[in-house]
Structures are given as structure tokens and as C-alpha cells.
C-alpha positions in Angstrom: 0.0 0.0 0.0 1.3 3.5 -0.8 2.1 6.1 1.8 -0.8 8.5 2.3 0.5 10.6 5.2 3.8 12.3 5.8 4.9 13.7 9.2 7.8 16.1 8.7 10.2 17.9 11.0 10.4 21.6 10.5 13.8 23.1 11.3 16.6 21.6 9.1 14.0 19.6 7.1 11.5 22.1 5.7 13.2 25.3 6.7 16.6 26.5 7.8 17.5 26.1 11.5 18.6 29.6 12.7 18.5 28.9 16.4 21.5 29.4 18.7 21.2 26.6 21.2 24.4 27.6 23.0 22.9 31.0 23.6 19.8 29.3 25.0 21.8 27.1 27.3 23.8 30.2 28.5 20.6 32.0 29.3 19.3 29.0 31.2 22.6 28.8 33.1 22.4 32.5 34.1 18.9 32.0 35.4 19.8 28.8 37.2 22.7 30.6 38.9 20.3 33.2 40.2 18.3 30.4 41.7 21.5 28.9 43.3 22.1 26.1 40.8 25.1 25.3 38.5 23.5 24.3 35.2 26.9 23.2 33.9 26.8 20.1 36.1 24.1 18.6 33.9 25.1 16.7 30.8 21.8 17.0 29.0 21.6 17.7 25.3 18.1 19.1 24.8 17.2 22.6 25.9 13.7 21.5 27.0 15.1 18.6 29.0 17.7 20.9 30.6 15.0 23.2 31.9 13.0 20.2 33.2 15.9 18.7 35.0 16.9 22.0 36.7 13.3 22.8 37.6 13.0 19.4 39.3 16.1 20.1 41.4 14.7 23.4 42.6 11.6 21.9 44.3 9.2 24.7 45.3 11.2 27.2 43.4 11.0 25.1 40.2 7.9 26.6 38.7 9.3 30.2 38.9 12.6 29.0 37.4 10.8 27.1 34.6 8.7 30.2 33.7 11.7 32.5 33.6 13.9 30.1 31.6 11.1 29.2 29.2 10.4 32.9 28.5 14.1 33.5 27.8 14.3 30.6 25.4 11.1 31.6 23.6 12.4 35.2 23.2 15.6 33.8 21.6 13.6 31.4 19.4 11.2 34.2 18.1 14.1 36.5 17.4 16.0 33.8 15.5 12.9 32.6 13.6 12.7 36.0 11.7 15.9 34.9 9.9 14.7 31.5 8.9 14.0 30.6 5.2 12.2 27.7 3.6 14.7 25.2 2.2 14.9 25.0 -1.6 12.0 23.0 -3.1 10.2 22.6 0.3 7.0 24.4 -0.7 6.8 22.7 -4.0 7.4 19.3 -2.4 4.6 19.7 0.1 2.2 21.0 -2.5 3.0 17.9 -4.7 2.4 15.5 -1.8 -1.0 17.0 -1.0 -1.9 17.0 -4.7 -1.1 13.3 -4.7 -3.4 12.7 -1.8 -0.7 12.6 0.9 -1.7 14.4 4.1 1.1 16.5 5.6 1.8 17.2 9.3 4.6 19.3 10.6 6.1 18.7 14.0 8.8 20.6 15.9 10.3 20.9 19.4 10.3 24.7 19.0 7.5 27.0 20.3 4.5 27.9 18.2 5.2 31.6 18.2 8.6 31.0 16.5 7.3 28.3 14.2 4.5 30.4 12.9 7.1 32.9 11.8 9.2 30.3 10.1 6.2 28.9 8.2 4.6 32.2 7.3 5.2 31.6 3.6 4.2 27.9 3.6 0.5 27.1 3.1 0.9 23.5 2.0 0.3 21.4 5.1 -2.7 20.0 7.1 -1.4 20.1 10.7 1.2 21.7 12.8 2.2 20.5 16.3 4.8 22.4 18.2 6.2 21.7 21.7 3.4 23.8 23.0 0.8 21.3 21.7 2.2 18.1 23.3 3.1 17.0 26.8 6.2 15.3 25.6 8.2 16.5 22.6 10.4 14.4 20.3 12.2 12.0 20.6 9.1 10.8 22.6 6.6 9.5 20.0 3.8 11.7 21.3 4.2 14.2 18.4 3.8 11.4 15.9 0.9 9.6 17.7 -1.0 12.9 17.9 -0.3 13.7 14.3 -1.6 10.2 13.2 -4.7 10.7 15.2 -5.4 14.2 13.9 -4.8 13.1 10.3 -6.8 9.9 10.7 -3.7 8.1 9.3 -2.5 4.6 9.9 1.1 4.1 11.0 1.7 1.5 8.3 0.8 4.0 5.6 2.8 6.9 7.1 6.4 8.3 6.6 8.3 10.3 9.2 10.9 12.6 7.7 13.5 14.6 9.5 17.1 15.8 9.7 17.7 14.8 13.4 18.1 11.5 15.3 15.1 12.6 17.4 12.9 12.4 14.3 14.0 8.9 13.5 13.6 7.7 17.2 10.1 9.2 17.4 9.0 7.6 14.1 10.4 4.2 15.0 8.8 4.4 18.5 5.4 5.2 16.9 5.7 2.3 14.5 5.4 4.1 11.2 6.0 2.4 7.9 9.1 4.4 6.9 11.5 6.8 8.6 13.5 8.9 6.1 16.5 11.1 7.0 17.4 14.2 5.1 20.9 15.7 4.6 19.9 19.3 5.1 20.5 19.3 8.9 23.5 18.6 11.1 23.1 14.9 11.7 25.4 12.7 9.5 24.0 9.7 7.6 25.4 7.2 10.1 23.8 8.9 13.1 20.4 8.9 11.3 20.7 5.3 10.3 21.8 4.3 13.8 18.7 6.1 15.1 16.4 4.1 12.9 16.3 5.7 9.4 15.3 3.3 6.7 16.9 5.5 4.1 18.5 8.9 3.5 17.5 11.5 0.9 19.3 14.7 0.0 16.5 17.0 0.9 12.7 17.3 1.3 12.6 18.4 -2.4 13.3 14.7 -3.2 10.5 13.3 -1.0 7.6 13.1 -3.6 9.7 11.3 -6.2 11.3 9.0 -3.6 7.8 7.9 -2.3 6.6 7.5 -5.9 9.6 5.5 -7.0 9.5 3.3 -3.9 5.8 2.8 -3.5 6.0 -0.9 -4.1 9.2 -1.6 -2.3 8.9 0.4 1.0 9.6 -2.2 3.8 
């Protein structure tokens, strides 16, 4: 059966990724220090998870820290989002998918305010879920599960596409038919394959033709 739903990452897959994660971590560290914590002691990759771990250590002071840190990160995201651009061929690829009867959901760990700016010139999708819309962001499969439910899509007829290992992990955990990595982000092919990618394509612009050419051979 052909794929009839595509769940796509945003930053690094559909659009450029302008975010300065080091600046976000520095802002979190400054706020944590004001609350008496050394954020550098935590070896945590994700900014969201970094905030969660520090808030948990602060006990009763955790909610105030979380609010302040989240606000700082959102401000940095929104500022950076104004410099984002759609990747070459992204709009045409999404338009082609929908013309072929493939529903398109976009998912991202970034906030909705920033993502709306990034996608301001992209009308060709059916659903957008940001971190504000889910209790657990990628690599947890919740983003994918909720997309499947909203689209009315079956996992065995769905592709998850992204530039990051988190995308592959989320897609695999949700049991979708195919996980495709793209080379427009920072993750090398081997990392994407190790995280569960079935195949790698150069960019989202190649997705419609790849799905068409492999419709009878997708595992």
C-alpha cells in the first residue's frame, strides 16, 4: 500500500534552522545561577530537557525558574525565527504531496510563536504540532501519535521525515512504515541510520519522487 501521510520535521528539514542553542543554554545557566544552581553540572543535550531537570532540582522554586527560563528561550527562538527561510524545493514538495493525496503534518520541538514565523510563507500542510501542543516532545513518539490521530492516518501508511536523530527515534517508537532522514540538517547519515532511518535522501525536495519510486518496495 502506498504512503498516504507524511509527518515532517520543520527546522533543518522544511526550513533552515537559525537557532543558537548555545545561547539558549547560556541564558538557562544564568537564570539557574540566580536560583542557586550550577547548570553546567548537567550533561543534557536538549534545551527543553535541561529546563525540566533544573526545575525538578529546585523543588518549590521550580515553577518560577521554569517560567523564567522558558520565557528566555522563547524570546531567543522568536528573534532567530525571523531569519529562517524555507529550504529550496520545500514548498513545491509539500504541494505535490498533497496534490497526490498525501496528508502532511509538521512537527517541531520549537515553540508555536517562532514556528508560525518560520512557516509564514508555507500554506501546504494540514497540521502543525509544536512543543506547546504536546506534553512530551520528540524523541518521545507523542508528536507522531497525535499527528496520526489528527490526520486519521494509519502508521503502516505513514512516513516520518527529518534531519535529526530525534525524528527517527520518534518515528520508530510510533511504529510508522518508513523513517527517512534528510541531509539538510546537522546529523550525519550514520547517526540517522543508527537512530532508525530506513533510508536517507538529500532534501525534502526529493521526497515526492522518492515515495513515488519506492511505493512498491517500502519495507
